[in-house]
NULUM-69254 format. One record per residue (C-alpha): x, y negated, z negated. Coordinates in steps of 0.02 Angstrom, whole numbers, plus 50000, padded with zeros to 5 digits. Each point is the difference from the previous one (the first is absolute). Layout:
! residues N
     X     Y     Z
     X     Y     Z
...
***
This chain:
! residues 308
     X     Y     Z
 53710 40057 45317
 49952 50117 49859
 50097 50162 49990
 50062 50125 49872
 50161 50020 50098
 50158 49898 49972
 50015 49847 50113
 49814 50008 50040
 50029 50122 50143
 49847 50098 50056
 49962 50125 50135
 49884 49957 50144
 49865 50109 49923
 50014 49911 49832
 49992 49832 50089
 49840 50050 50090
 49921 50067 49841
 50049 49850 49894
 49928 49870 50119
 49872 50108 50092
 50072 49943 50165
 49876 50109 50093
 49854 49899 49933
 50093 49836 50026
 50032 50042 50183
 49814 50039 50026
 49942 49841 49911
 50120 49889 50097
 49960 50083 50167
 49812 49978 49970
 50024 49815 49960
 50101 49977 50159
 49860 50082 50101
 49869 49890 49917
 50104 49845 50037
 50014 50050 50182
 49813 50036 50012
 49958 49834 49916
 50097 49906 50133
 49908 50096 50135
 49828 49973 49921
 50034 49815 49977
 50051 49989 50182
 49834 50070 50062
 49898 49897 49877
 49945 50136 49878
 49944 49932 49831
 50032 50160 49902
 50124 50141 50022
 49899 50143 49921
 49853 50055 49894
 49981 50018 49811
 50083 50171 49997
 50148 49933 50098
 50025 49857 49877
 49987 50119 49852
 50140 50109 50074
 50105 49848 50046
 49986 49935 49822
 50072 50165 49934
 50144 49988 50123
 50043 49822 49946
 49991 50050 49815
 50110 50151 50036
 50128 49885 50082
 49998 49894 49844
 50030 50152 49890
 50147 50051 50108
 50076 49826 49985
 49974 50004 49813
 50100 50162 49989
 50140 49912 50093
 49996 49856 49876
 49934 49885 50135
 49992 49812 49984
 49859 49946 49884
 49935 49871 50121
 49985 50133 50135
 49909 50118 49882
 49880 49860 49954
 49975 49961 50184
 49959 50182 50039
 49879 50010 49854
 49910 49841 50053
 49990 50057 50180
 49930 50172 49955
 49867 49918 49890
 49954 49884 50142
 49975 50147 50118
 49907 50103 49868
 49879 49857 49958
 49968 49965 50184
 50038 49815 49977
 50081 49984 50170
 49996 50125 50143
 50053 49902 50152
 50145 50091 50086
 50104 49841 50012
 49984 49967 49813
 50036 50181 49953
 50156 49999 50109
 50055 49833 49927
 49993 50077 49826
 50078 50165 50051
 50148 49934 50100
 50096 49917 49854
 49967 50153 49892
 50080 50115 50128
 50147 49881 50019
 50022 50000 49811
 49996 50191 49996
 50126 50012 50141
 50115 49877 49911
 49994 50106 49841
 50040 50157 50100
 50144 49910 50085
 50073 49951 49831
 49989 50174 49922
 50163 50080 50057
 50031 50187 49993
 50157 50088 50057
 49994 50157 50106
 50138 50123 49954
 50038 50133 50132
 49984 50179 49940
 50185 50041 50013
 50045 49848 49893
 49854 50022 49880
 50076 50166 49946
 50140 49901 49915
 49886 49886 49898
 50043 50026 49815
 50088 50161 50054
 50161 49994 49899
 50019 50188 50017
 50122 49960 50140
 50127 49965 49861
 49973 50171 49921
 50053 50028 49819
 50086 49830 49998
 49829 49927 49961
 50004 50077 49827
 50185 49972 49974
 50024 49820 50058
 49845 49927 49919
 50068 49823 50011
 50006 50019 50190
 49817 50052 50013
 49934 49823 50037
 50119 49985 50148
 49959 50177 50058
 49816 49951 50004
 50040 49838 50090
 50105 50092 50129
 49867 50128 50047
 49859 49871 49994
 50095 49876 50109
 50027 50139 50126
 49814 50045 49994
 49954 49817 50032
 50121 49980 50145
 50123 49887 49907
 50157 50084 50064
 50131 49876 49939
 49920 49993 49826
 50003 50190 49997
 50188 49999 50033
 50025 49866 49867
 49911 50098 49863
 50082 50163 50055
 50171 49920 49974
 49945 49943 49826
 49955 50181 49962
 50172 50056 50058
 50081 49869 49890
 49921 50080 49846
 50087 50162 50049
 50165 49916 50039
 50004 49907 49834
 49961 50160 49906
 50144 50092 50084
 50118 49856 49961
 49952 50009 49817
 50013 50190 49995
 50176 49992 50072
 50049 49862 49877
 50049 49890 50145
 50079 49833 49956
 49974 49853 50117
 50108 49845 49992
 50150 49982 49885
 50030 50034 49818
 49989 49816 49959
 49851 49971 50117
 49895 50158 50010
 49849 49996 50114
 49840 50091 49943
 49949 50134 50123
 49833 49915 50036
 50093 49845 50060
 50130 50092 50103
 49985 50015 50189
 49969 50166 50084
 50172 49987 50077
 50081 49986 49829
 49902 50146 49928
 50032 50113 50149
 50184 49956 49999
 50009 50048 49816
 49913 50167 50035
 50124 50033 50139
 50141 49960 49879
 49929 50128 49879
 50009 50129 50139
 50181 49953 50034
 50041 50021 49817
 49925 50175 50004
 50130 50054 50126
 50131 49982 49865
 49910 50122 49885
 50025 50188 49991
 49896 50087 50133
 49853 50104 49939
 49822 50044 50047
 49935 49858 49894
 50129 49884 50077
 49942 50047 50174
 49816 49971 49956
 50039 49829 49928
 50101 49952 50153
 49857 50051 50115
 49874 49907 49893
 50103 49840 50006
 50021 50018 50187
 49814 50026 50031
 49949 49854 49890
 50129 49884 50075
 49957 50048 50179
 49812 49983 49974
 50021 49833 49913
 50117 49934 50136
 49877 50049 50137
 49858 49912 49910
 50107 49845 49973
 50060 49986 50180
 49841 50051 50090
 49866 49912 49898
 50048 49920 49835
 50120 49865 50062
 49904 49954 50159
 49836 49993 49903
 50063 49898 49853
 50093 49876 50110
 49852 49967 50117
 50084 50067 50156
 49841 50052 50086
 49831 50083 49982
 49964 50186 50002
 49878 50104 50100
 49896 50139 49923
 50111 50147 50056
 50152 49913 49923
 49905 49970 49839
 49948 50182 49989
 50179 50054 50032
 50063 49886 49862
 49869 50058 49876
 50034 50184 50037
 50187 49972 49983
 49976 49916 49831
 49885 50142 49945
 50138 50124 50044
 50126 49897 49904
 49891 49996 49844
 49964 50186 50013
 50187 50032 50014
 50031 49906 49838
 49852 50083 49914
 50065 50173 50046
 50178 49962 49948
 50083 50016 49830
 49989 49811 49987
 49810 49996 49997
 49920 49906 49855
 49918 50110 49869
 49814 50028 50026
 49886 49987 49850
 49823 50069 49986
 49926 49827 50019
 50086 49975 50167
 49943 50170 50063
 49820 49963 49949
 50008 49832 50087
 50070 50079 50158
 49860 50130 50004
 49870 49863 49972
 50071 49899 50145
 49997 50152 50114
 49819 50039 49952
 49953 49819 50035
 50091 50009 50167
 49907 50158 50050
 49835 49919 49956
 50035 49848 50106
 50083 50075 50153
 49871 50139 50014
 49863 49869 50020
 50097 49879 50108
***
């Protein structure tokens, strides 16, 4: 499949224009009618199915079928068979209905086999709106650039109906946020003699450390800033715990498959989590390059979803 879009995804209109499916349908239908008429003519003893004009038109139809198969990268032997058959009809070498049908039948079978082996996925309109549409993650797209591949996988898996895969990639997106928070809070995992890097720590360990930070805050002098920090820790810990218990642990430990509504709920919840981090004082700094990339992604998204 030839396409300018990522993953080779095309709209139905693009598919029709690329392979001229309207012409292909006409060519194939005409051949099926001719095959049927040939069997009838042979049954009543007719020696020819039509006149010179009829054969001239039928030759064009067979050649058109060959061109359609060539566009679909059809088997070379089939293309050669179509070319030989069209020349036979054009030259008037053989016009008995039985012989014409004998040559036409394997060609139609070959065409049908090619069409059976060219697979195209239909994406419902409500799911297609999510294809490449990382805008669901808001400004986090330009902030957590390392998470962009998983953001794209999450929305695309949802678009293609792969609910469990959508949850899996959504949790990977959330992990980028969770690791960043752990680093921002200077969280230490493990012991002094055996420290554990944040990227190798479990969610449970990271969330427990964040909760400990909140407990330590209670010992500090109360102030407006103190209150804001306490609320930020609480929000981050609560969001992370919900993600862990509802989706992350069940998904990573193969405890079942997810349906589309569950996948959408998980992806939206992760998007909220990432937006919360992005809007907090712990958000990573945004450089001009990241902002430009985010705008480019959104423009690309608009171009794709508007034509889907």
